[in-house]
C-alpha positions as CSV (number, residue, x, y, z in Angstrom):
1,M,25.6,4.5,29.5
2,I,22.0,4.4,29.8
3,R,19.6,6.7,32.3
4,P,16.6,6.3,33.7
5,Q,14.4,9.3,32.1
6,R,12.8,11.3,34.6
7,E,8.9,10.7,34.3
8,G,7.0,13.4,32.9
9,P,3.0,13.7,33.6
10,L,2.4,12.0,30.0
11,T,5.1,8.9,30.8
12,R,3.7,8.4,34.3
13,E,-0.2,8.1,33.2
14,L,0.8,5.8,30.1
15,V,2.9,3.4,32.0
16,R,1.2,3.2,34.9
17,Q,-1.8,1.1,33.1
18,P,-0.3,-2.0,31.3
19,G,-2.1,-3.3,28.8
20,G,-4.1,-0.2,28.5
21,F,-4.5,2.2,26.0
22,G,-2.2,4.7,27.7
23,L,-4.2,7.4,26.6
24,G,-7.4,6.7,28.8
25,Q,-9.3,4.2,29.9
26,V,-11.4,1.8,28.2
27,P,-14.7,4.1,26.1
28,S,-17.2,3.9,28.4
29,R,-19.2,4.2,25.3
30,L,-18.3,0.1,25.0
31,K,-20.7,-2.3,27.2
32,P,-19.7,-5.7,27.9
33,D,-21.5,-7.8,26.0
34,E,-22.0,-5.4,22.6
35,T,-21.0,-6.1,19.2
36,V,-18.5,-3.5,17.9
37,S,-18.6,-2.4,14.0
38,M,-15.4,-1.4,12.6
39,V,-13.1,-1.5,9.2
40,C,-10.7,-4.7,8.6
41,G,-7.1,-3.9,9.1
42,F,-5.6,-6.2,6.4
43,C,-6.2,-4.8,2.6
44,S,-7.5,-1.8,1.1
45,T,-11.0,-2.8,0.6
46,G,-12.2,-1.6,3.9
47,C,-14.7,-4.0,4.8
48,S,-16.7,-3.9,8.2
49,L,-16.1,-6.6,10.9
50,D,-18.8,-7.0,13.4
51,V,-16.8,-8.0,16.8
52,H,-18.8,-9.4,19.4
53,L,-17.8,-8.4,23.1
54,R,-18.6,-10.8,25.9
55,N,-18.0,-9.6,29.2
56,G,-15.8,-7.1,27.7
57,V,-13.5,-9.3,25.8
58,P,-13.9,-9.8,21.7
59,V,-14.6,-13.6,21.5
60,N,-15.6,-13.5,17.9
61,L,-16.7,-11.5,14.6
62,T,-18.9,-11.8,12.0
63,P,-19.2,-9.5,8.4
64,T,-21.4,-6.3,9.1
65,R,-24.7,-6.6,6.9
66,G,-25.2,-3.8,4.8
67,Y,-22.3,-2.5,4.8
68,P,-21.7,-0.6,1.8
69,V,-18.2,-2.4,1.0
70,N,-18.8,-6.0,1.4
71,L,-22.6,-6.2,1.9
72,G,-22.1,-9.0,5.0
73,M,-19.3,-10.9,3.1
74,A,-15.7,-11.8,4.2
75,C,-12.9,-13.2,3.2
76,P,-10.4,-15.8,5.5
77,K,-8.2,-12.9,6.7
78,G,-11.2,-10.9,7.7
79,W,-12.7,-14.0,9.6
80,E,-9.7,-14.1,11.3
81,S,-8.6,-11.1,12.4
82,L,-8.6,-11.1,15.8
83,R,-5.8,-14.3,16.2
84,P,-3.0,-12.1,15.4
85,L,-3.8,-10.1,18.5
86,A,-3.5,-13.2,20.9
87,A,-0.5,-14.2,19.3
88,D,2.3,-15.7,22.1
89,D,4.9,-13.8,20.4
90,R,3.8,-10.1,20.7
91,A,6.2,-7.7,21.7
92,T,5.1,-7.0,25.5
93,T,8.0,-4.8,26.6
94,P,10.5,-2.3,25.0
95,L,13.6,-4.1,24.4
96,W,17.1,-2.8,24.4
97,R,20.5,-4.4,22.4
98,D,23.0,-4.9,25.3
99,A,27.0,-4.1,24.9
100,R,26.5,-8.2,24.0
101,G,24.2,-7.9,21.4
102,R,21.1,-9.5,23.0
103,L,17.8,-7.7,23.0
104,Q,17.0,-7.2,26.7
105,P,13.7,-5.9,28.4
106,V,13.9,-2.4,29.6
107,S,11.4,0.1,30.8
108,W,9.2,2.5,28.6
109,P,11.5,5.5,30.7
110,T,14.3,3.8,29.9
111,A,13.4,3.1,26.1
112,I,12.1,7.0,25.2
113,N,15.0,8.1,27.2
114,V,18.0,5.7,25.0
115,F,15.4,7.0,21.8
116,V,15.9,10.6,22.2
117,E,19.7,10.8,23.5
118,K,20.6,8.7,20.6
119,M,18.6,9.9,17.8
120,R,18.8,13.6,19.4
121,S,23.1,13.1,19.0
122,V,22.4,11.7,15.6
123,L,20.3,15.2,14.6
124,D,22.3,17.6,15.9
125,T,26.0,16.2,15.0
126,H,24.9,15.5,11.9
127,G,22.1,17.3,10.6
128,P,18.6,17.0,9.5
129,E,18.9,14.7,6.7
130,S,20.7,12.3,8.8
131,A,17.8,10.3,10.5
132,A,14.9,9.1,9.3
133,F,11.8,7.2,9.4
134,L,9.9,4.2,7.3
135,S,6.3,4.3,8.0
136,T,3.5,2.2,6.9
137,G,-0.1,2.1,5.6
138,Q,-1.5,-0.5,8.2
139,I,-1.9,2.1,11.1
140,P,-4.6,4.6,11.3
141,T,-4.8,8.0,9.5
142,E,-4.5,9.9,13.0
143,E,-1.4,8.2,13.6
144,M,0.3,8.5,10.5
145,A,-0.7,12.6,10.8
146,L,1.1,12.7,14.2
147,L,4.2,10.5,13.5
148,G,4.6,12.7,10.6
149,A,4.1,16.3,11.9
150,L,6.3,14.9,15.1
151,T,9.6,13.8,13.0
152,K,9.1,16.9,10.4
153,F,7.8,19.6,13.0
154,G,8.9,18.6,16.1
155,M,12.0,16.7,15.7
156,G,13.5,18.4,12.7
157,M,13.7,15.8,10.4
158,L,13.9,16.2,6.6
159,H,13.5,12.6,5.3
160,G,10.7,10.1,5.8
161,D,8.3,7.5,3.8
162,G,6.3,4.6,4.0
163,N,5.7,1.2,2.8
164,T,3.0,2.1,0.6
165,R,5.9,3.0,-1.6
166,Q,6.2,-0.7,-2.3
167,C,2.7,-0.9,-3.9
168,M,0.6,2.7,-4.3
169,A,3.1,5.2,-5.5
170,T,2.8,4.8,-8.9
171,S,-0.9,5.4,-9.0
172,V,-0.1,8.7,-6.8
173,V,1.9,10.3,-9.7
174,A,0.1,8.5,-12.6
175,Y,-3.3,10.4,-11.0
176,K,-1.5,13.7,-9.9
177,Q,-0.2,14.2,-13.5
178,A,-3.1,13.1,-15.8
179,F,-5.9,14.4,-12.7
180,G,-4.0,17.2,-11.1
181,F,-4.2,15.1,-7.9
182,D,-4.1,11.7,-6.2
183,A,-7.8,11.0,-7.4
184,P,-9.2,7.3,-7.5
185,P,-12.5,8.4,-9.0
186,Y,-14.6,5.4,-8.6
187,S,-17.1,3.7,-6.0
188,Y,-16.9,-0.5,-5.7
189,A,-20.5,0.1,-7.4
190,D,-18.9,0.1,-10.5
191,F,-18.2,-3.5,-10.3
192,E,-21.5,-4.1,-10.6
193,S,-22.5,-1.5,-13.4
194,S,-20.1,-2.2,-15.6
195,D,-20.6,-4.0,-19.3
196,V,-16.8,-4.3,-19.6
197,I,-14.7,-4.7,-16.7
198,V,-10.8,-4.4,-17.9
199,L,-8.8,-6.4,-15.0
200,W,-4.7,-5.0,-15.6
201,G,-2.1,-7.0,-13.2
202,S,-5.0,-7.7,-11.3
203,N,-5.5,-11.3,-9.2
204,L,-8.8,-10.0,-7.9
205,C,-10.2,-13.6,-7.5
206,I,-6.8,-13.8,-4.6
207,A,-5.7,-10.6,-4.0
208,H,-9.2,-8.6,-3.2
209,P,-11.7,-11.4,-2.6
210,I,-14.9,-9.1,-1.4
211,M,-14.6,-6.7,-5.1
212,W,-14.2,-9.8,-7.1
213,E,-17.8,-10.9,-5.0
214,R,-19.1,-7.6,-6.3
215,V,-17.8,-8.5,-9.3
216,C,-19.8,-11.5,-9.4
217,M,-22.8,-9.8,-8.2
218,N,-22.6,-7.6,-11.8
219,P,-26.2,-8.3,-13.1
220,H,-24.8,-7.2,-17.1
221,R,-23.3,-10.6,-18.0
222,P,-20.5,-8.2,-18.5
223,E,-17.3,-9.0,-20.4
224,I,-14.3,-9.6,-18.2
225,I,-10.8,-8.9,-19.7
226,V,-8.0,-10.2,-17.5
227,V,-4.5,-8.9,-18.7
228,D,-1.7,-10.6,-16.8
229,P,1.3,-13.0,-18.1
230,R,0.0,-15.8,-15.9
231,T,-3.0,-17.7,-16.3
232,T,-4.2,-16.6,-12.8
233,E,-7.6,-17.6,-10.8
234,T,-9.0,-14.4,-12.1
235,A,-7.5,-14.9,-15.7
236,V,-9.4,-18.3,-15.4
237,A,-12.5,-17.2,-14.4
238,A,-12.6,-14.1,-16.9
239,T,-14.3,-14.1,-20.5
240,Q,-11.0,-13.0,-22.1
241,H,-7.5,-13.2,-21.1
242,Y,-4.5,-11.7,-23.0
243,G,-1.5,-13.7,-21.5
244,L,1.3,-11.1,-23.0
245,Q,4.9,-10.9,-22.2
246,P,5.8,-9.4,-18.9
247,K,6.4,-5.7,-19.1
248,S,5.1,-5.5,-22.7
249,D,2.0,-3.5,-21.3
250,L,2.8,-0.5,-22.4
251,V,3.5,-1.4,-25.8
252,L,-0.3,-3.3,-25.8
253,L,-1.7,0.0,-24.3
254,Y,-0.3,2.3,-26.6
255,G,-1.7,-0.3,-29.9
256,L,-4.9,-0.5,-28.2
257,A,-5.1,3.4,-28.8
258,R,-3.8,3.1,-32.2
259,L,-6.6,0.7,-32.8
260,L,-9.3,2.5,-30.9
261,I,-8.5,5.5,-32.7
262,E,-9.0,4.0,-36.4
263,R,-11.9,2.3,-35.2
264,G,-13.4,5.6,-34.5
265,A,-14.5,4.9,-30.3
266,V,-13.2,8.0,-29.2
267,D,-15.7,10.3,-27.3
268,R,-14.8,13.6,-29.6
269,G,-17.0,15.9,-27.1
270,F,-15.5,14.3,-24.1
271,V,-11.8,14.6,-25.5
272,E,-12.6,18.4,-26.9
273,G,-14.1,19.5,-23.6
274,H,-12.5,17.9,-20.6
275,T,-8.8,17.1,-22.0
276,S,-5.8,18.6,-23.1
277,G,-2.9,16.5,-25.1
278,F,-5.0,14.6,-27.1
279,D,-3.4,15.5,-30.7
280,E,0.0,14.7,-29.2
281,F,-1.3,11.3,-27.9
282,V,-2.8,10.6,-31.2
283,A,0.6,11.0,-32.8
284,H,2.6,9.7,-30.3
285,V,0.8,5.7,-30.7
286,G,0.1,6.2,-34.4
287,A,3.9,4.2,-34.6
288,Y,2.4,1.1,-32.7
289,D,0.3,-1.1,-35.5
290,L,-0.5,-4.4,-35.3
291,D,2.8,-6.1,-36.4
292,M,4.7,-4.4,-33.4
293,V,2.7,-5.1,-31.1
294,S,2.0,-8.4,-31.7
295,D,5.7,-9.0,-31.9
296,A,6.7,-7.4,-28.3
297,T,3.4,-8.7,-26.6
298,G,3.3,-12.3,-28.0
299,L,-0.6,-11.6,-28.9
300,T,-2.0,-12.4,-32.4
301,H,-3.5,-9.7,-34.6
302,E,-7.0,-11.3,-34.2
303,Q,-6.4,-10.8,-29.8
304,L,-5.5,-7.6,-30.2
305,E,-8.7,-6.8,-32.9
306,R,-11.1,-8.3,-30.5
307,F,-9.5,-6.9,-27.1
308,A,-10.0,-3.4,-28.9
309,S,-13.3,-4.3,-30.3
310,T,-14.7,-5.0,-27.0
311,I,-13.6,-1.7,-25.5
312,A,-15.1,0.1,-28.4
313,T,-18.6,-1.3,-28.1
314,G,-18.5,-1.2,-24.4
315,Q,-21.1,1.4,-23.1
316,R,-20.3,1.5,-19.8
317,V,-16.3,-0.1,-19.7
318,S,-14.1,0.3,-16.4
319,F,-10.3,-0.2,-16.2
320,W,-8.7,-1.6,-13.1
321,W,-4.9,-1.8,-11.9
322,T,-2.9,-2.8,-9.0
323,M,0.3,-4.1,-8.7
324,G,1.1,-5.6,-12.0
325,V,1.3,-2.3,-13.1
326,N,2.6,-0.5,-10.4
327,Q,5.5,-2.7,-9.4
328,S,7.3,-1.9,-12.7
329,H,10.6,-0.4,-14.2
330,Q,8.1,1.9,-16.5
331,A,4.7,1.8,-13.8
332,V,3.6,5.6,-14.2
333,R,3.7,5.5,-17.6
334,T,1.9,2.2,-17.8
335,A,-1.0,3.8,-15.6
336,Q,-1.4,6.6,-16.8
337,A,-2.2,5.0,-20.6
338,I,-4.4,3.0,-18.6
339,I,-6.2,6.5,-17.6
340,N,-5.4,7.6,-21.4
341,L,-7.8,4.7,-22.7
342,A,-10.7,5.7,-20.0
343,L,-10.2,9.3,-21.1
344,M,-10.0,8.7,-25.1
345,T,-13.7,6.8,-25.2
346,G,-15.1,8.9,-22.5
347,N,-15.1,6.4,-19.7
348,I,-15.1,8.5,-16.7
349,G,-17.0,10.3,-14.6
350,R,-20.1,7.4,-15.1
351,P,-21.7,4.9,-13.3
352,G,-19.4,1.6,-14.4
353,T,-16.4,3.1,-15.6
354,G,-13.6,4.8,-14.5
355,A,-9.4,4.7,-14.5
356,N,-9.1,2.5,-11.4
357,S,-6.2,1.9,-9.4
358,I,-6.9,-0.7,-6.5
359,T,-4.7,0.0,-3.7
360,G,-3.0,-2.5,-1.4
361,Q,-2.6,-2.3,2.2
362,C,-6.0,-1.1,4.8
363,N,-5.1,2.9,4.9
364,A,-2.5,3.0,2.0
365,M,-5.2,5.9,1.0
366,G,-4.5,7.6,4.2
367,S,-1.0,7.5,4.0
368,R,-1.1,8.9,0.6
369,L,-3.1,12.1,1.9
370,F,-2.2,12.4,5.5
371,S,1.2,10.7,6.8
372,N,3.2,14.2,5.6
373,T,5.7,12.2,3.5
374,T,5.4,12.7,-0.3
375,N,2.9,15.5,0.2
376,L,2.7,18.2,3.3
377,M,-0.2,16.6,5.3
378,G,-3.7,17.4,3.5
379,G,-2.7,16.6,0.1
380,H,-0.7,20.3,0.0
381,D,2.9,20.6,-1.3
382,F,6.3,21.4,0.8
383,A,7.3,23.5,-1.8
384,D,4.4,25.7,-2.2
385,P,4.3,28.5,0.2
386,I,0.4,29.2,0.0
387,H,0.1,25.4,1.6
388,R,2.9,25.8,3.8
389,A,1.1,28.9,5.6
390,K,-1.9,27.6,5.4
391,V,-0.6,24.3,7.2
392,A,1.1,26.6,9.6
393,D,-1.5,28.2,10.8
394,V,-3.8,25.2,11.3
395,L,-1.3,23.7,13.0
396,D,0.2,27.3,14.9
397,I,3.6,26.4,14.4
398,D,6.1,28.8,12.5
399,E,6.2,28.1,9.0
400,E,10.2,27.6,8.9
401,R,9.6,24.4,11.0
402,I,8.2,22.9,7.8
403,P,10.7,21.2,5.6
404,P,10.8,23.1,2.1
405,R,10.9,19.9,0.0
406,P,9.4,16.4,0.2
407,S,11.8,13.5,1.6
408,D,13.6,11.3,-0.9
409,A,12.0,8.1,-1.3
410,Y,12.4,4.7,0.4
411,D,15.2,3.5,-1.8
412,Q,17.1,6.8,-1.4
413,I,16.6,7.1,2.0
414,L,18.7,3.1,2.1
415,D,21.1,4.5,-0.1
416,H,21.9,7.3,1.8
417,I,22.5,4.9,4.9
418,L,25.3,3.3,2.6
419,E,26.5,6.4,1.8
420,G,26.9,7.2,5.3
421,R,24.6,9.8,5.1
422,I,21.6,8.8,7.4
423,K,22.8,7.4,10.9
424,A,19.7,6.6,12.8
425,L,16.5,5.0,11.0
426,W,12.8,4.7,12.9
427,I,10.6,1.9,11.5
428,I,6.8,2.0,12.3
429,A,5.0,-1.1,11.8
430,T,6.9,-2.3,8.7
431,N,9.1,-5.5,7.9
432,S,11.4,-3.5,5.6
433,A,14.0,-6.9,6.2
434,H,11.8,-9.2,4.6
435,S,9.8,-7.1,2.1
436,W,11.7,-4.7,0.5
437,I,13.4,-5.2,-3.3
438,N,16.8,-7.3,-3.3
439,Q,16.8,-8.1,0.3
440,H,20.9,-8.2,0.4
441,H,20.7,-4.6,0.2
442,V,18.2,-3.7,2.6
443,R,19.8,-6.0,5.3
444,E,23.3,-4.5,4.3
445,A,22.1,-0.8,4.8
446,L,20.3,-1.7,8.6
447,S,23.1,-3.3,9.8
448,R,25.4,0.2,9.3
449,L,23.3,2.3,11.2
450,E,24.2,3.9,14.5
451,L,20.6,3.6,15.8
452,L,17.8,1.8,14.4
453,V,14.5,1.7,16.2
454,V,11.5,-1.2,15.5
455,Q,8.3,-0.3,16.6
456,D,5.8,-3.0,15.9
457,M,3.9,-5.5,17.9
458,Y,5.9,-8.4,17.5
459,A,10.1,-8.5,18.2
460,T,10.1,-11.8,16.1
461,T,10.0,-9.9,12.6
462,E,13.0,-10.2,10.7
463,T,13.4,-6.0,11.0
464,A,13.1,-6.0,14.8
465,Q,15.9,-8.6,15.4
466,L,18.1,-6.2,13.8
467,A,17.0,-3.4,15.9
468,H,18.7,-1.8,18.5
469,L,15.4,-0.5,20.3
470,V,12.4,-2.5,20.0
471,L,9.0,-0.2,21.1
472,P,6.1,-2.9,21.7
473,A,2.8,-1.3,19.6
474,A,-0.7,-2.2,20.2
475,G,-2.3,-3.8,16.7
476,W,-5.7,-3.2,15.3
477,G,-8.5,-3.3,17.4
478,E,-6.5,-2.6,20.6
479,K,-6.5,1.4,19.5
480,E,-8.9,4.1,17.9
481,G,-8.6,6.1,14.6
482,T,-9.4,5.9,10.8
483,F,-8.9,3.7,7.5
484,I,-9.4,5.2,4.2
485,N,-9.8,2.8,1.6
486,S,-9.6,2.2,-2.1
487,E,-12.6,4.0,-3.1
488,R,-11.8,7.1,-1.0
489,R,-14.1,5.6,2.3
490,I,-13.2,6.6,5.4
491,G,-13.9,4.2,8.2
492,T,-13.7,3.7,11.8
493,V,-11.2,1.7,14.2
494,K,-12.0,0.9,17.5
495,R,-10.6,-0.4,20.3
496,V,-11.9,-3.8,21.4
497,A,-8.8,-5.6,23.4
498,K,-6.3,-4.7,25.5
499,A,-2.4,-4.6,24.6
500,P,-0.7,-7.0,26.2
501,G,1.9,-6.3,28.7
502,H,3.5,-3.0,28.3
503,A,2.6,-2.6,24.5
504,L,1.0,1.2,23.8
505,S,-1.1,2.3,20.6
506,D,1.8,4.0,18.3
507,F,-0.2,7.2,19.0
508,A,0.7,6.9,22.9
509,I,4.3,6.3,21.8
510,F,4.6,9.2,19.6
511,R,3.0,11.4,22.5
512,L,5.7,10.0,24.5
513,I,8.2,11.3,22.5
514,A,6.9,14.3,21.7
515,E,7.3,15.2,25.4
516,A,10.7,13.6,25.8
517,W,11.8,15.7,22.8
518,G,10.3,19.0,24.7
519,C,7.7,19.7,21.7
520,G,5.5,18.2,23.7
521,E,3.5,22.1,23.7
522,M,3.2,22.0,19.7
523,F,0.9,18.9,19.9
524,K,-1.3,19.8,23.0
525,R,-4.8,19.5,20.6
526,W,-3.4,16.5,19.4
527,S,-4.6,14.7,22.6
528,T,-6.9,11.7,21.2
529,P,-7.1,10.2,17.8
530,E,-10.4,11.9,17.6
531,D,-9.1,15.2,17.9
532,V,-6.6,14.9,15.4
533,F,-9.2,13.9,12.7
534,T,-10.6,17.4,13.7
535,I,-7.4,18.8,13.1
536,L,-6.8,16.8,9.7
537,Q,-10.2,18.2,8.6
538,E,-9.0,21.6,9.0
539,L,-6.0,20.5,7.3
540,S,-8.4,19.2,4.0
541,S,-10.4,22.4,3.9
542,G,-10.7,23.7,0.1
543,Q,-8.4,20.6,-1.2
544,P,-10.1,18.0,-4.0
545,C,-9.6,15.2,-0.4
546,D,-11.5,18.1,1.9
547,I,-13.4,16.4,4.8
548,S,-14.0,19.5,7.1
549,G,-17.8,18.4,6.2
550,I,-17.7,15.3,8.0
551,D,-19.3,15.5,11.3
552,G,-16.9,13.4,13.5
553,Y,-16.8,9.9,14.3
554,R,-20.1,9.2,15.0
555,A,-21.2,10.0,11.4
556,L,-18.5,8.1,10.1
557,D,-20.3,4.9,11.9
558,A,-23.8,6.1,11.3
559,Q,-23.1,6.4,7.4
560,G,-21.3,3.1,6.6
561,G,-18.0,5.2,6.1
562,I,-18.0,8.1,3.9
563,Q,-16.0,8.8,0.8
564,W,-14.4,12.1,0.2
565,P,-14.9,14.9,-0.6
566,V,-17.4,16.0,1.7
567,P,-16.9,19.8,2.2
568,A,-18.4,21.6,4.8
569,G,-21.7,22.2,4.2
570,T,-22.9,18.9,2.0
571,A,-26.2,18.9,2.9
572,V,-26.4,15.1,1.2
573,I,-23.8,12.9,1.7
574,D,-24.8,9.7,-1.0
575,T,-23.4,6.1,0.1
576,E,-21.6,5.8,-3.1
577,R,-20.4,8.2,-4.9
578,R,-17.5,8.7,-8.0
579,L,-15.5,11.5,-9.0
580,F,-15.4,13.4,-12.2
581,E,-19.1,13.4,-12.7
582,D,-19.3,17.2,-14.1
583,G,-16.2,16.6,-16.7
584,R,-14.0,18.7,-14.2
585,F,-10.4,17.5,-13.0
586,F,-7.4,19.4,-11.0
587,H,-5.6,20.6,-13.3
588,P,-5.8,24.8,-12.8
589,D,-7.8,24.7,-16.5
590,G,-10.2,22.1,-15.3
591,R,-8.9,19.5,-18.0
592,A,-7.2,16.0,-17.4
593,R,-3.9,15.4,-19.7
594,F,-2.7,12.8,-21.7
595,V,0.8,11.8,-20.8
596,F,2.6,9.2,-22.4
597,D,6.3,8.1,-23.4
598,Q,8.5,6.2,-25.1
599,P,8.5,2.8,-23.5
600,R,11.7,1.7,-22.2
601,P,13.4,-2.1,-21.6
602,P,13.7,-3.6,-18.0
603,L,16.9,-2.5,-16.7
604,E,18.1,-6.9,-16.6
605,R,16.7,-9.2,-19.2
606,P,16.8,-13.0,-19.1
607,G,19.9,-14.7,-21.0
608,G,23.3,-16.3,-20.2
609,Q,22.9,-18.2,-17.0
610,Y,19.6,-16.8,-16.2
611,P,17.3,-17.5,-19.2
612,L,13.7,-17.3,-17.2
613,V,11.5,-14.4,-15.9
614,L,10.8,-14.3,-12.6
615,L,7.3,-13.1,-11.5
616,T,6.5,-12.2,-8.0
617,G,2.6,-11.7,-6.5
618,R,0.2,-12.7,-4.4
619,A,-0.7,-16.5,-3.9
620,S,-3.6,-17.2,-1.5
621,S,-6.3,-15.0,0.4
622,A,-5.4,-16.3,3.2
623,Q,-1.8,-14.6,3.3
624,W,-0.8,-10.8,3.7
625,H,2.3,-9.5,2.9
626,T,5.1,-11.1,5.1
627,G,2.6,-13.3,7.2
628,T,3.6,-11.6,10.5
629,R,0.0,-11.1,11.3
630,T,-1.5,-13.9,9.0
631,G,1.1,-16.3,9.8
632,K,-0.1,-16.7,13.6
633,S,-3.4,-18.2,12.8
634,A,-3.8,-22.0,12.5
635,L,-6.2,-21.6,10.3
636,L,-4.9,-19.5,7.6
637,R,-2.1,-21.4,7.5
638,S,-4.2,-24.2,6.7
639,L,-5.5,-22.4,3.7
640,S,-1.8,-21.7,1.9
641,P,1.7,-23.0,1.6
642,T,3.7,-22.2,4.0
643,K,6.9,-23.4,2.3
644,P,8.1,-21.8,-0.9
645,Y,7.4,-23.2,-3.9
646,V,8.1,-22.0,-8.0
647,E,5.3,-22.2,-10.3
648,I,7.5,-23.5,-13.3
649,S,6.0,-24.9,-17.0
650,P,5.6,-28.2,-18.1
651,G,8.6,-27.4,-21.0
652,D,10.7,-25.8,-18.8
653,A,10.6,-28.3,-16.1
654,T,11.0,-31.2,-18.5
655,K,14.5,-29.1,-20.1
656,R,15.7,-29.1,-16.4
657,D,14.6,-32.9,-15.4
658,I,12.5,-31.6,-13.2
659,E,9.7,-33.5,-12.0
660,P,6.8,-32.3,-9.6
661,N,7.3,-31.4,-5.7
662,D,11.0,-31.9,-6.6
663,R,13.5,-29.6,-4.4
664,V,15.1,-26.9,-6.5
665,V,17.3,-24.2,-6.1
666,V,16.0,-20.8,-7.7
667,R,18.7,-18.5,-8.6
668,S,19.3,-14.7,-10.2
669,A,22.4,-12.6,-9.5
670,R,21.6,-11.6,-6.1
671,G,21.1,-14.6,-4.4
672,S,19.6,-17.8,-4.5
673,M,16.8,-19.8,-2.7
674,R,15.4,-23.5,-2.1
675,A,12.0,-24.2,-3.0
676,R,9.4,-27.2,-4.1
677,A,8.6,-27.1,-8.2
678,F,5.2,-26.6,-9.0
679,V,4.8,-27.9,-12.6
680,T,2.0,-25.8,-14.2
681,A,0.8,-24.6,-17.4
682,N,-0.2,-21.5,-15.4
683,V,2.9,-19.9,-16.4
684,A,4.2,-20.0,-19.8
685,E,7.5,-20.8,-21.5
686,G,10.2,-19.1,-20.2
687,Q,8.4,-17.5,-17.1
688,V,8.6,-18.7,-13.4
689,F,6.4,-17.8,-10.3
690,I,6.9,-17.2,-6.9
691,P,4.3,-15.8,-4.1
692,M,5.8,-12.4,-2.5
693,H,5.1,-14.0,1.3
694,F,8.2,-15.9,1.6
695,E,11.1,-14.0,3.3
696,E,13.5,-16.0,0.5
697,T,11.6,-14.5,-2.3
698,N,13.5,-11.1,-2.2
699,R,17.0,-12.4,-2.2
700,L,16.5,-12.9,-5.7
701,S,14.7,-9.3,-7.1
702,D,16.1,-6.9,-8.6
703,S,16.8,-2.9,-7.6
704,S,15.1,-1.4,-10.7
705,F,13.0,1.4,-10.2
706,D,10.7,3.6,-12.0
707,P,12.0,7.1,-11.9
708,H,9.0,8.7,-12.1
709,S,7.1,7.0,-9.0
710,R,10.6,5.3,-7.1
711,Q,8.4,2.2,-7.2
712,P,10.3,-1.2,-6.8
713,S,10.1,-3.2,-10.2
714,Y,8.9,-6.7,-7.8
715,K,7.5,-8.4,-11.3
716,Y,10.6,-8.9,-13.1
717,C,14.1,-10.1,-13.1
718,A,16.3,-12.9,-14.6
719,V,16.5,-16.3,-12.7
720,E,17.6,-20.0,-13.0
721,V,15.8,-23.2,-11.8
722,S,17.8,-26.5,-11.4
723,K,17.8,-29.3,-9.0
724,P,20.4,-28.7,-6.2
725,E,24.3,-29.9,-6.2
726,P,24.6,-33.4,-5.1
727,A,26.5,-32.0,-2.1
728,D,23.6,-29.5,-1.5
729,R,21.1,-32.2,-1.2
């Protein structure tokens, strides 16, 4: 039986203001007809957009001129950022699944009461490992921090991870092991300073179009090298494209390292003065001769020689990677092999250089540092007594409230559900039932929960439709906070629109739950997002990600965003900054480490009834992830395919009697999907490509994970494509 909750003062303040921010009136500094600048809420580029208000209502937007990230440019998603807020399927009131299995509207007091009673019952009965949360890289840093502190320190949960596990976990681990901290070293200005740009597993034109614009602004006529099995839009625009066999990247990287050593392209002064483990690395790559690498990758000796020569003769070589590397069964070692090339050639810490991971989501970096999932907030270590004591002191909590270890990873949380160990799950601003690998596995896990709570802008997502309780949340533009982009730049987001109906900011929802749980006093300092930013500054003090020297949100706005680190007392904060200019890294000895290992084959190989390799990835600059928001824009829908399709080579199509635009079925060992055939030479024979944005795609993908980062290997599994059987047509 659901009993109405007795309303506390915070509850009354929140729910009496339908559509409001929940923790106060519309900010008084906003004038009815002013223009408000804020960071975009889609990808990690971190563009600034000017939102134009008329009579207090946002009517349109334009890219911010002069902002150091986008320089007055925006991609289609940025231009349409306001559209998702006006969608007619917004979640506007809490929903509870009744005894007949239907989601029915309930009041906020009732919803919070249900949440607290059922979540507490699970934790009290089964212990701190029986409930978990799955968060996101899409909400402001301050909300991530409040969620992580509430669940871990207030409610007593142990497990909680983010959907950044799907995109950035590999780079986090790679940087930590190589540099001593999760530290992307670059500035976007490096795109314009390089004379050689190596894009590894990155379709920059499509995935990060504003970054590609920065490449196009490079005045040095750079060599642009793309490493990708597909002939992507970026590969077509490159000066060199290496269409290697899928998942042969690690062999190729070790072969390039050997060639560079043989050509005397090693920066001995840098290696000897600033790194460790190089001699062992030299011995390791000695086995990767031209014949071996050519056999594994499908590249010719001449291609390998040219690739190595281009790197060797470059004066300012920058290496960039994204999901084509991160989403692999051996992703961490592949990312570290790219880092090794930068270290051995001295291409780090200088303009136009670097081993540079391009982030996926708008605030994945905020999640990496402050969400309290894999790291203790502020880039600290859950198991380090000094770090635990510092965090407890800053937050004025008992150190015993801090779990002694980080959470298990996303895939392990789902496995724990199937094992019966986790019985309640809280999902915030992510659509797991669509986006997680091997969709049948995740849906089976979600179906077994005693309590599934989904907190989102929309009640229509695949995951929300499975929930017992749906909490309606405000979106980008309806709340305040900060995002941290790929180049470590912190920018602000602002409330320029009212959330519809009774939807509240995630920040307000977390505070409501804290009050109802009985730990509201623990968060008395966490009254507003900017209050939390001040707390995060204290937590970061002394860390590589130190932001204690930033003078609040006003400074972030005034300076066009600020890249960390900014320790207290920093006199001048440059617009563009890169790390490691002094050659010192974050390991205790100040040296970067060469990290390497033997390559491993994928878990599943093509053959038999599944002879093709399935590749997945972004397909359009107008689509974003599961399409939950971009699908609300008629313009964005018109700029990208709305129905599933599969790219297949002419040779493979002919063998299967498939003509362009034929209806086909794509099958793997896990399931099947229907699609239209797009016959193209952009994919090699033996390979097919399906965009990640379609809900059906992850019916096919395989539950394969990197052992170090636990990141899923979305980019490789075995499939077959055929015409449907007559009875199925």
